[in-house]
N, C-alpha and C positions, 0 to 999 in steps of 0.2 A: 583237517588238523594234522599236525605232525604226529608221528608215532610216539613221541615223548610226552604228549599231552596227558594221557591217562596216568603216567608215572608222576608227573608234576602234581596232578590233582590228588593222587594217592598220598604223596608226601605232604601236601597242604592239609589234607584231612587228618592224617596222623599227627601233624604238627599242632593242629587245633586241639585234638584230643589230649596230646601231651601237655600243652599249655594249660588247659583246664585242670589236668591232674596236678601239675606243678603249682598252680595257684592254690589249690586245696592243701597240698603238702606244705608249702611255705606259709600259708595262713596258720596252720597248726604249729609248725616249728616257730614261727615268729611270735605267736601267742605264748608258747611255752617259754621262750627265751626272754621276751621283752614286753609282754602284755599287749595292749592295743597298739603301741608304737611298732612292735615287731610284726603284728598282724598286718598293719597297713604297709609296712616296708616289704614284707614277704609277698603280699598280693601284688603290689605295684611292681616289684622287681621281676617276678615271674611273668606278669602280663606284659611288661615292656620288652623283656627278652623274647617272648613268643611272638609278639606283634611285629617287632622289628625284623625278625627273621622270616616271618610269614609273608612280609611284604615282598621279599625277593622272589620267592616261589610263586606268589600270586601275580607279580608283575610279568614273569616269564610266561605263565599260563595265559594271562590276558594278552600279551603281545603276540602269542601264537595264533590268536584269532585273525590276525591280518596276513596270514601266510599266502593268501591268494593275491595280495596287492603287489604291484610291481616294485613298490618301495618298501617291501617287507623288512629288509635288513636295516634300513634307516629307521623305520618305525620300531622294530624290535629293540635295537640298541638305544634309541631315544627313550623308550618306555623303561627299560631296565636301568639305564644310567640315571634317568630322572627319579626312579624309585630309590636308588642309592643316595641321591642328593637329599630327597625327602627324609630318608632314614637318618642320615647324618645330621641334618638340621633338627629333626625331631629329637634325636638323642641328646644333642647339645642343649636344646631348649629344656628338655626334661631334667637334665643334670643341673642346669643353672636354676631352674625354678624349684627343684626339690632338694637342693644342696643343704640348706640349713633349716629345713622345716622341723619344728619341734614335735610334730605329731607323727613322725615316722623314724624308724631305726635305719640309718643309712647302711650299716653293715649287713643287716638281713636283706635289704634291697639289693645290695651289691651281689651277694651270694645267689639271690633269686635271678638276677640278670644273667650271671655266669652260668647257672644251671640251665636256664632257658636256652642259652646259646649252645651249650654242650649237647643237651638233649635234641635240639633241632638238627644239629650237625650229624649226630648219630642216626637220627631217623632218616635224614636225606641219604646218608651212606647206605643204610640197610635197604631202603626202598630202591635205590638205583642198583645196588649189587644183586638184588633178587629179581630184578625186572629183566624181561626179554625184549631187547630192542634190535630189530633187524638192521644190519649194517650194509645190506645190499639194496640198491634203489629199486623201487617199483616201476620206474619209468622204462618204457620200451627202448631197446637199442636203436641207435640211428644209423 
């Protein structure tokens, strides 16, 4: 495994924890602002934001499993770019399906998604900034 794998897994773990915390926070905020419609919007928004961003870190961690393959670069970028396509399609489908639903508050959902994105980016930055990744190769000199 590459030396970045533990860092990716740490970012994924903290992202999951933060997503669960945001779901709880936005459920409460949504309930206080717009009753059950706000609760549903807050939960869905925080969950969508966390899941969509967790897919990127998860796909990179998954693609690193193929590091021993001679086609590693092709596999890596195929997995990561494929996950971005899945995220894009998933986001568009979610927006279209949830756009005019009477049982959720779209404003609370929007703020939940934005909060999920911001928290995930902050976690990724903090995890990478605090990590120690060697920049010298372990390979013997030729």
